[in-house]
KENUKE-603885 format. One line per field, with one value per residue: x, y, z of N, C-alpha, C in turn; residue in one letter. Coordinates in Angstrom, 1 decimal. Example, Ala and Ser with C-alpha at 12.3 -4.5 7.8 and 13.67 -1.06 7.14 Angstrom:
<sites>
n_px <- c(13.2, 12.8)
n_py <- c(-5.7, -2.2)
n_pz <- c(7.8, 7.1)
ca_px <- c(12.3, 13.7)
ca_py <- c(-4.5, -1.1)
ca_pz <- c(7.8, 7.1)
c_px <- c(13.2, 12.9)
c_py <- c(-3.3, 0.0)
c_pz <- c(7.8, 7.9)
resn <- c(A, S)
</sites>
This chain:
<sites>
n_px <- c(-15.5, -12.1, -10.2, -8.6, -5.2, -5.3, -7.7, -7.2, -5.1, -6.2, -8.1, -6.4, -5.6, -3.3, -0.9, 1.1, 4.6, 7.5, 11.0, 12.8, 15.0, 17.4, 17.9, 18.5, 20.8, 22.4, 22.6, 23.9, 26.3, 27.4, 28.0, 26.0, 23.1, 19.8, 17.6, 15.1, 12.8, 12.5, 11.8, 9.2, 7.2, 4.5, 2.4, 2.3, 2.6, 4.1, 4.8, 7.3, 8.4, 7.9, 5.6, 5.8, 3.7, 3.3, 2.2, 2.2, 1.6, -1.0, -0.3, 0.2, 2.8, 4.6, 6.9, 9.2, 10.3, 12.5, 12.9, 13.9, 15.3, 16.9, 18.5, 19.9, 21.4, 23.1, 24.4, 26.0, 27.8, 26.8, 25.2, 22.3, 21.7, 22.7, 20.8, 18.5, 19.1, 19.1, 16.5, 15.0, 15.8, 14.7, 11.9, 11.2, 10.0, 7.4, 4.0, 3.6, 1.3, 0.8, 0.3, 1.8, 5.0, 8.1, 11.0, 14.3, 14.5, 13.4, 13.9, 16.5, 16.3, 14.7, 14.1, 12.9, 10.8, 7.5, 5.6, 2.6, 1.4, -0.9, -3.3, -6.1, -6.2, -5.8, -7.2, -7.3, -4.6, -3.9, -5.3, -4.0, -1.3, -1.7, -2.3, 0.1, 1.7, 0.5, -1.0, 0.6, 3.2, 2.7, 2.6, 3.5, 5.5, 6.7, 7.8, 9.6, 11.3, 12.4, 13.7, 15.7, 17.1, 18.1, 19.7, 21.7, 22.9, 23.9, 25.7, 27.4, 28.5, 29.9, 32.1)
n_py <- c(-13.6, -12.7, -10.9, -7.8, -6.6, -4.2, -4.2, -6.2, -5.1, -2.8, -4.0, -5.4, -8.1, -9.9, -12.1, -15.1, -14.6, -15.1, -14.9, -12.6, -13.7, -12.1, -11.1, -13.5, -14.2, -12.0, -12.4, -14.9, -14.2, -12.6, -14.5, -15.1, -16.6, -16.8, -14.6, -15.5, -14.1, -13.4, -15.7, -16.3, -14.4, -12.2, -10.4, -8.2, -8.4, -6.4, -4.9, -3.7, -4.8, -5.9, -5.4, -5.9, -7.0, -6.3, -6.9, -5.6, -5.4, -4.3, -2.4, -1.5, -2.1, -1.6, -3.0, -2.3, -4.1, -4.3, -5.8, -6.2, -3.7, -4.0, -6.1, -4.8, -3.0, -4.8, -5.9, -3.7, -3.7, -2.6, -2.0, -3.3, -1.4, 1.0, 1.2, 1.6, 4.1, 5.7, 5.4, 6.5, 9.1, 9.7, 9.6, 11.9, 13.6, 13.0, 13.6, 13.0, 11.8, 12.9, 10.9, 8.7, 7.3, 7.2, 5.3, 3.9, 0.4, -2.2, -4.9, -7.1, -7.4, -5.4, -2.1, 0.1, 1.1, 1.6, 3.2, 3.2, 5.8, 6.5, 4.5, 4.7, 5.7, 3.8, 2.7, 5.0, 5.2, 2.9, 3.3, 5.5, 4.5, 2.4, 3.9, 4.9, 2.6, 0.8, 0.5, -0.3, 0.4, 3.1, 4.0, 6.0, 4.8, 3.1, 5.1, 6.3, 4.2, 3.9, 6.4, 6.2, 4.0, 5.1, 7.1, 5.6, 4.1, 6.2, 7.4, 5.2, 5.0, 7.3, 6.8)
n_pz <- c(-2.0, -2.2, 0.3, 0.0, 0.3, 1.4, 2.8, 4.7, 6.1, 7.3, 8.9, 10.6, 10.1, 10.0, 8.3, 8.2, 7.6, 5.6, 6.1, 4.1, 1.5, 1.3, 3.8, 5.2, 3.9, 4.7, 7.5, 7.5, 6.2, 8.2, 10.0, 11.8, 13.4, 12.1, 13.5, 16.0, 16.0, 13.3, 12.1, 12.9, 12.1, 11.6, 9.4, 6.6, 3.0, 0.5, -2.7, -2.4, -0.1, 3.3, 5.9, 9.2, 11.9, 15.2, 18.6, 21.8, 25.1, 24.5, 22.6, 19.4, 17.1, 14.1, 11.9, 9.4, 6.7, 4.2, 0.9, -2.0, -2.1, 0.1, -0.7, -2.8, -1.3, 0.1, -2.1, -2.8, -0.8, 1.6, 4.7, 6.7, 8.6, 7.5, 5.4, 7.0, 8.1, 5.7, 4.9, 7.1, 6.9, 4.5, 4.9, 6.0, 4.3, 4.3, 5.4, 8.5, 10.8, 14.2, 16.0, 15.3, 15.4, 13.9, 13.9, 14.2, 13.3, 15.5, 15.3, 14.1, 11.3, 10.4, 8.9, 9.9, 12.6, 13.4, 15.6, 17.3, 19.0, 20.3, 21.3, 20.8, 18.3, 16.4, 14.2, 12.4, 12.1, 10.8, 8.4, 7.4, 7.1, 5.3, 3.1, 2.4, 2.0, 0.2, -3.1, -5.2, -7.6, -7.6, -5.0, -2.1, -0.7, -2.6, -4.2, -2.4, -2.1, -4.7, -4.9, -2.9, -3.9, -6.3, -5.2, -3.7, -5.8, -7.4, -5.6, -5.3, -7.8, -8.0, -6.5)
ca_px <- c(-14.5, -10.9, -10.0, -7.4, -4.2, -5.7, -8.8, -6.6, -4.3, -7.1, -8.7, -5.4, -5.6, -1.9, -0.7, 2.5, 5.5, 8.8, 12.1, 13.3, 16.4, 18.6, 18.2, 19.1, 22.2, 23.2, 22.9, 24.9, 27.6, 27.9, 28.2, 24.9, 21.9, 18.6, 16.9, 13.9, 11.6, 12.4, 11.2, 7.8, 6.6, 3.1, 2.3, 1.7, 3.6, 3.9, 5.8, 8.6, 8.8, 7.0, 5.3, 5.5, 2.8, 3.5, 1.4, 2.8, 0.8, -2.1, 0.2, 0.6, 4.0, 4.8, 8.3, 9.3, 11.4, 12.6, 13.4, 14.8, 16.2, 17.9, 19.5, 20.7, 22.4, 24.1, 25.3, 27.0, 28.5, 26.3, 24.5, 20.9, 21.7, 22.8, 19.5, 17.6, 19.4, 18.6, 15.0, 14.5, 16.1, 13.7, 10.5, 10.9, 9.2, 6.0, 3.3, 3.3, 0.4, 1.4, 0.1, 2.7, 6.4, 9.0, 12.4, 15.1, 13.8, 13.8, 14.3, 17.7, 16.0, 13.8, 14.7, 12.2, 9.7, 6.4, 4.9, 1.3, 1.5, -2.3, -4.1, -7.4, -6.1, -5.3, -7.9, -6.8, -3.2, -3.9, -5.7, -2.9, -0.2, -2.0, -2.3, 1.5, 2.3, -0.2, -1.2, 1.6, 4.3, 2.3, 2.5, 4.5, 6.6, 7.4, 8.5, 10.7, 12.3, 13.0, 14.6, 16.8, 17.8, 18.8, 20.8, 22.8, 23.6, 24.7, 26.8, 28.4, 29.1, 30.8, 33.3)
ca_py <- c(-12.8, -12.6, -9.6, -7.1, -6.3, -3.0, -4.6, -7.0, -4.3, -2.0, -4.8, -6.1, -9.5, -10.2, -13.5, -15.5, -14.2, -15.7, -13.9, -12.5, -14.3, -11.2, -11.0, -14.7, -14.0, -11.1, -13.1, -16.0, -13.5, -12.1, -15.6, -15.1, -17.3, -16.0, -14.4, -16.2, -13.2, -13.4, -17.0, -16.4, -13.1, -12.0, -9.1, -8.0, -8.3, -5.4, -5.0, -3.2, -5.5, -6.4, -4.7, -6.9, -6.4, -6.9, -6.2, -5.8, -4.6, -3.7, -1.4, -2.0, -1.6, -2.2, -3.0, -2.3, -4.9, -4.2, -7.0, -5.9, -2.6, -4.5, -6.9, -3.8, -2.5, -5.8, -6.0, -2.6, -3.9, -1.7, -2.8, -3.0, -0.1, 2.1, 1.3, 2.2, 5.6, 6.3, 5.4, 7.4, 10.4, 9.9, 9.8, 13.3, 14.3, 12.6, 14.3, 11.9, 12.2, 13.0, 9.6, 7.7, 7.7, 6.4, 5.3, 2.7, -0.9, -2.9, -6.2, -7.0, -7.4, -4.3, -0.9, 1.1, 0.7, 2.6, 3.0, 3.9, 6.4, 6.7, 3.3, 5.1, 6.1, 2.6, 2.6, 6.1, 4.9, 1.8, 3.9, 6.4, 3.7, 1.7, 4.8, 5.0, 1.3, 0.1, 1.1, -0.7, 1.3, 4.5, 4.3, 6.8, 3.9, 2.8, 6.3, 6.5, 3.1, 4.3, 7.5, 5.6, 3.2, 6.0, 7.7, 4.7, 3.8, 7.3, 7.5, 4.1, 5.2, 8.4, 6.5)
ca_pz <- c(-2.6, -1.3, 0.8, -0.5, 1.3, 2.1, 3.8, 5.7, 6.9, 8.0, 9.9, 11.4, 9.8, 9.6, 8.0, 8.4, 6.6, 5.6, 6.1, 2.7, 1.3, 1.5, 5.3, 5.6, 3.4, 5.6, 8.8, 7.2, 5.9, 9.4, 10.9, 12.8, 13.1, 11.8, 14.8, 16.1, 15.6, 11.8, 11.7, 13.4, 12.0, 11.0, 8.8, 5.2, 1.9, -0.5, -3.8, -2.0, 1.1, 4.2, 7.2, 10.3, 12.9, 16.6, 19.6, 23.1, 26.1, 23.8, 21.8, 18.1, 16.4, 12.8, 11.5, 7.9, 6.2, 2.7, 0.2, -3.1, -1.8, 1.0, -1.5, -3.5, -0.3, 0.3, -3.3, -2.7, 0.5, 2.6, 5.8, 7.0, 9.4, 6.5, 4.8, 8.0, 8.1, 4.5, 4.9, 8.1, 6.3, 3.4, 5.3, 6.5, 3.3, 4.5, 6.5, 9.4, 11.9, 15.5, 16.8, 14.8, 15.6, 13.1, 14.4, 13.8, 13.6, 16.7, 14.9, 13.3, 9.9, 10.0, 8.7, 10.7, 13.5, 13.5, 16.9, 17.5, 20.4, 20.9, 20.9, 20.3, 16.9, 15.6, 12.9, 11.6, 11.8, 9.7, 7.1, 6.9, 6.7, 4.0, 1.9, 2.0, 1.7, -0.9, -4.4, -6.2, -7.9, -7.4, -3.6, -1.6, -0.3, -3.8, -4.6, -1.5, -2.4, -6.0, -4.7, -2.1, -4.8, -7.2, -4.4, -3.4, -7.0, -7.8, -4.7, -5.5, -9.1, -7.9, -5.7)
c_px <- c(-13.3, -10.7, -8.7, -6.4, -4.6, -6.8, -8.1, -5.8, -5.1, -7.7, -7.7, -5.4, -4.3, -1.8, 0.8, 3.4, 6.8, 9.8, 12.6, 14.7, 17.5, 18.9, 18.8, 20.6, 23.0, 23.6, 24.0, 26.3, 28.2, 28.2, 27.2, 23.8, 20.8, 17.9, 15.5, 12.7, 11.5, 11.8, 9.7, 7.0, 5.3, 3.1, 1.7, 2.8, 3.1, 4.9, 7.2, 9.2, 7.7, 6.8, 4.9, 4.7, 3.1, 2.7, 2.0, 2.1, -0.2, -1.6, 0.7, 1.9, 4.1, 6.3, 8.3, 10.5, 11.5, 13.2, 14.4, 15.8, 17.3, 19.0, 20.4, 21.8, 23.5, 25.0, 26.3, 27.8, 28.1, 25.4, 23.0, 20.8, 21.8, 21.5, 18.5, 17.9, 18.9, 17.1, 14.4, 14.7, 15.0, 12.3, 10.2, 10.1, 7.7, 5.3, 2.8, 2.4, 1.2, 1.2, 0.9, 4.1, 7.2, 10.4, 13.1, 14.3, 14.3, 14.2, 15.6, 17.4, 15.1, 14.5, 14.1, 11.1, 8.7, 5.6, 3.7, 1.3, 0.2, -3.2, -5.5, -7.4, -5.7, -5.9, -7.4, -5.4, -3.1, -4.3, -4.6, -1.7, -0.5, -2.0, -0.9, 2.1, 1.8, -0.2, -0.1, 2.7, 4.0, 2.3, 3.7, 5.7, 7.4, 8.3, 9.7, 11.8, 13.1, 14.1, 15.9, 17.7, 18.7, 20.0, 21.9, 23.6, 24.4, 25.9, 27.9, 29.1, 30.1, 32.1, 34.3)
c_py <- c(-12.6, -11.1, -9.1, -6.9, -5.1, -3.3, -5.3, -6.1, -3.4, -2.7, -5.5, -7.6, -9.9, -11.7, -13.8, -15.1, -14.9, -14.6, -13.8, -13.1, -13.4, -11.0, -12.3, -14.7, -13.1, -11.7, -14.2, -15.3, -12.9, -13.2, -15.7, -16.0, -16.4, -15.8, -15.0, -15.4, -13.1, -14.7, -17.1, -15.1, -13.2, -10.6, -9.1, -7.8, -7.2, -5.6, -4.6, -4.0, -5.9, -5.4, -5.8, -6.2, -7.1, -6.1, -6.6, -4.9, -3.7, -2.5, -2.0, -1.3, -2.3, -2.0, -3.1, -3.1, -4.9, -5.5, -6.6, -4.8, -3.1, -5.3, -5.9, -3.3, -3.5, -6.0, -4.8, -2.6, -2.8, -2.5, -2.4, -1.7, 1.1, 2.3, 1.9, 3.7, 6.3, 6.4, 6.4, 8.8, 10.7, 10.2, 11.1, 14.1, 14.0, 13.4, 13.3, 12.4, 12.1, 11.7, 8.5, 8.2, 6.7, 6.5, 4.0, 1.4, -1.5, -4.4, -6.1, -6.8, -6.2, -3.0, 0.2, 0.5, 1.9, 2.3, 3.9, 4.5, 6.6, 5.5, 3.6, 5.5, 5.0, 2.6, 3.7, 5.8, 3.9, 2.4, 4.8, 5.5, 2.9, 2.6, 5.1, 3.7, 0.7, 0.9, 0.8, 0.3, 2.7, 4.9, 5.3, 6.0, 3.5, 3.9, 6.5, 5.4, 3.5, 5.4, 7.1, 4.8, 4.0, 6.7, 6.8, 4.3, 5.0, 7.6, 6.4, 4.4, 6.4, 8.1, 5.7)
c_pz <- c(-1.7, -0.9, 0.2, 0.6, 2.1, 3.2, 5.0, 6.7, 7.8, 9.2, 10.9, 11.3, 9.2, 9.2, 8.2, 7.3, 6.7, 5.5, 4.7, 2.6, 1.6, 3.0, 5.8, 5.1, 4.3, 6.9, 8.6, 7.0, 7.2, 10.4, 12.0, 12.5, 12.8, 13.2, 14.8, 15.7, 14.0, 11.3, 12.0, 13.2, 11.3, 10.5, 7.4, 4.2, 0.9, -1.6, -3.4, -0.8, 2.0, 5.4, 8.2, 11.3, 14.2, 17.6, 21.0, 24.0, 25.4, 23.0, 20.5, 17.6, 15.1, 12.5, 10.0, 7.6, 4.7, 2.1, -0.9, -2.8, -0.8, 0.3, -2.3, -2.5, -0.1, -0.9, -3.4, -1.5, 1.6, 3.6, 5.9, 7.8, 8.5, 5.8, 5.7, 8.0, 6.9, 4.5, 5.9, 7.6, 5.3, 3.8, 5.8, 5.5, 3.4, 5.6, 7.5, 10.6, 13.3, 16.4, 16.3, 15.0, 14.8, 13.7, 13.9, 14.1, 14.8, 16.4, 14.0, 11.8, 9.5, 9.9, 9.5, 11.5, 13.5, 14.7, 16.9, 18.9, 21.1, 20.4, 20.4, 18.8, 16.0, 14.2, 11.9, 11.2, 10.7, 8.4, 6.5, 6.4, 5.4, 2.8, 1.5, 1.4, 0.4, -2.2, -5.4, -6.4, -7.8, -6.0, -3.2, -1.2, -1.5, -4.3, -3.8, -1.8, -3.7, -5.7, -3.9, -3.1, -5.8, -6.4, -4.1, -4.6, -7.5, -6.9, -4.9, -6.8, -9.0, -7.0, -6.4)
resn <- c(X, X, X, X, X, X, X, X, X, X, X, X, X, X, X, X, X, X, X, X, X, X, X, X, X, X, X, X, X, X, X, X, X, X, X, X, X, X, X, X, X, X, X, X, X, X, X, X, X, X, X, X, X, X, X, X, X, X, X, X, X, X, X, X, X, X, X, X, X, X, X, X, X, X, X, X, X, X, X, X, X, X, X, X, X, X, X, X, X, X, X, X, X, X, X, X, X, X, X, X, X, X, X, X, X, X, X, X, X, X, X, X, X, X, X, X, X, X, X, X, X, X, X, X, X, X, X, X, X, X, X, X, X, X, X, X, X, X, X, X, X, X, X, X, X, X, X, X, X, X, X, X, X, X, X, X, X, X, X)
</sites>
């Protein structure tokens, strides 16, 4: 039986990911090459985007990379950095454990970086994060994406 995304995420079984087309379009529009880290990423795909998983010095970091929401931002002539700001403002509604730190993404294509501040809590962190990321359109992440999308569209219509 094939493992679910939840099982893979909790066990840290990341797979190769392709950079979403909207990020390639943004780089091309800015006259920039696609960063190497965007070509060799590993992580997990969800309905709202991707979670890239990186490990450095035995410390796990996850990067959030949106797909459709990023394309919506580009269509409204907004940037990845603006999306990052909106997302980080929106997550304040979540009850984030003290062993996780959310901040601006460290990759050009990521909207946020999630840093595990206590390596002993990795399994707990994975369970917490998958409870936010997964569960399809009923996930907290999907709700955040919908609210950001409504906000940017209403702001664009009022200008």
